[in-house]
C-alpha positions as CSV (number, residue, x, y, z in Angstrom):
1,X,48.0,-11.5,-37.9
2,X,50.5,-12.5,-35.2
3,X,54.2,-12.0,-35.8
4,X,56.1,-15.3,-35.8
5,X,59.3,-15.7,-33.8
6,X,61.3,-15.9,-37.1
7,X,59.8,-12.6,-38.4
8,X,60.3,-11.0,-34.9
9,X,64.0,-11.8,-35.0
10,X,64.3,-10.5,-38.6
11,X,62.5,-7.2,-37.8
12,X,63.9,-6.4,-34.4
13,X,67.3,-5.0,-35.5
14,X,65.5,-2.6,-37.9
15,X,62.9,-1.3,-35.5
16,X,64.6,2.0,-34.9
17,X,65.0,2.7,-38.7
18,X,61.4,1.7,-39.4
19,X,60.0,3.9,-36.6
20,X,62.0,6.9,-37.9
21,X,60.5,6.3,-41.4
22,X,57.0,6.1,-39.9
23,X,57.6,9.3,-37.9
24,X,58.4,11.0,-41.2
25,X,55.1,10.0,-42.5
26,X,53.3,11.1,-39.4
27,X,54.8,14.6,-39.7
28,X,53.3,15.0,-43.2
29,X,51.1,18.1,-43.4
30,X,48.0,16.3,-44.6
31,X,48.2,12.7,-43.7
32,X,45.4,10.4,-44.9
33,X,43.3,9.1,-42.0
34,X,43.6,5.5,-43.2
35,X,47.4,5.8,-43.6
36,X,47.6,7.2,-40.0
37,X,45.6,4.3,-38.7
38,X,47.9,1.8,-40.5
39,X,51.0,3.6,-39.1
40,X,49.5,3.3,-35.6
41,X,48.9,-0.4,-36.1
42,X,52.4,-0.9,-37.4
43,X,53.9,1.0,-34.5
44,X,51.9,-1.2,-32.1
45,X,53.2,-4.3,-33.7
46,X,56.7,-2.9,-33.5
47,X,56.1,-2.1,-29.9
48,X,55.3,-5.8,-29.3
49,X,58.5,-6.8,-31.0
50,X,60.9,-4.2,-29.6
51,X,59.3,-1.8,-27.2
52,X,62.6,-0.4,-26.1
53,X,63.4,0.9,-29.6
54,X,60.0,2.4,-30.2
55,X,60.0,4.0,-26.7
56,X,63.0,6.1,-27.6
57,X,60.7,8.0,-30.0
58,X,57.6,8.0,-27.9
59,X,57.8,11.7,-27.0
60,X,57.7,12.5,-30.7
61,X,54.9,10.1,-31.8
62,X,52.6,9.5,-28.8
63,X,50.0,12.2,-29.6
64,X,49.5,11.2,-33.2
65,X,49.7,7.5,-32.4
66,X,47.0,7.8,-29.7
67,X,44.8,10.1,-31.9
68,X,45.0,7.7,-34.8
69,X,44.3,4.6,-32.7
70,X,41.0,6.2,-31.6
71,X,39.7,5.7,-35.2
72,X,40.7,2.1,-35.8
73,X,37.4,0.3,-36.5
74,X,36.1,-2.6,-34.5
75,X,36.7,-3.4,-30.9
76,X,37.2,-7.1,-31.3
77,X,39.9,-7.4,-33.9
78,X,43.6,-8.5,-33.6
79,X,45.0,-5.4,-35.4
80,X,43.5,-3.0,-32.9
81,X,44.3,-5.2,-29.9
82,X,48.0,-5.5,-31.1
83,X,48.2,-1.8,-31.7
84,X,47.0,-0.9,-28.3
85,X,49.0,-3.6,-26.6
86,X,52.2,-2.5,-28.4
87,X,51.5,1.1,-27.4
88,X,51.2,0.0,-23.7
89,X,54.4,-2.0,-23.9
90,X,56.1,1.0,-25.3
91,X,54.8,3.3,-22.6
92,X,56.0,0.9,-20.0
93,X,59.5,1.3,-21.3
94,X,59.4,5.1,-21.3
95,X,56.7,6.4,-19.0
96,X,58.0,9.9,-18.8
97,X,57.7,10.3,-22.6
98,X,53.9,10.0,-22.4
99,X,53.4,12.7,-19.7
100,X,52.7,15.6,-22.0
101,X,50.4,13.5,-24.2
102,X,48.8,11.5,-21.4
103,X,45.3,13.0,-22.1
104,X,45.5,11.7,-25.7
105,X,46.4,8.2,-24.3
106,X,43.4,8.5,-22.0
107,X,41.2,9.5,-24.9
108,X,42.4,6.6,-27.0
109,X,41.7,4.0,-24.3
110,X,38.3,5.6,-23.7
111,X,37.4,5.1,-27.3
112,X,38.3,1.3,-27.1
113,X,34.9,0.3,-25.9
114,X,35.4,-3.4,-25.3
115,X,39.1,-4.3,-24.8
116,X,40.0,-7.9,-24.1
117,X,40.5,-8.6,-20.4
118,X,44.3,-8.8,-20.7
119,X,44.4,-5.3,-22.3
120,X,41.9,-3.9,-19.8
121,X,44.3,-4.9,-17.0
122,X,47.2,-3.3,-18.8
123,X,45.2,-0.1,-19.2
124,X,44.4,-0.1,-15.5
125,X,48.0,-0.7,-14.6
126,X,49.3,2.3,-16.7
127,X,46.6,4.5,-15.3
128,X,47.5,3.5,-11.7
129,X,51.2,4.1,-12.2
130,X,50.5,7.5,-13.8
131,X,48.2,8.4,-10.9
132,X,50.9,7.4,-8.4
133,X,53.6,9.3,-10.2
134,X,51.8,12.5,-10.8
135,X,50.2,12.9,-7.3
136,X,46.6,13.4,-6.2
137,X,46.3,17.1,-7.1
138,X,47.7,16.6,-10.7
139,X,45.6,13.5,-11.1
140,X,42.5,15.4,-10.2
141,X,43.4,18.0,-12.8
142,X,43.7,15.3,-15.5
143,X,40.4,13.7,-14.7
144,X,38.3,16.9,-14.7
């Protein structure tokens, strides 16, 4: 389900508040797997609407977001595509926030077996930027 421009304009001012509420759910001691996946999809959609607002919280949600995305079923569905694309847009707005959880991001994209070509290119771009920023020695440490 795509977000219409009208809904986008309505939701955008509330993005920060919504993300904070979702973060509270993520921090629950025993979060249901299905709920975690739905939160990840919602965060992705919010990342498509207002990546700057979501990016402010990325250092607090990246690990759980990436782990939850790994378990979203089906490789050729809009929800999964939007969730990953929103995550990538969010990372692009705050690349330093993903550093400590970068292995979880790599694991998430490795579990997306057949991303659409557009998303595949976005993944490659993020990996390339991270490789450039962390240096060859650190990159080799990550890929071992």
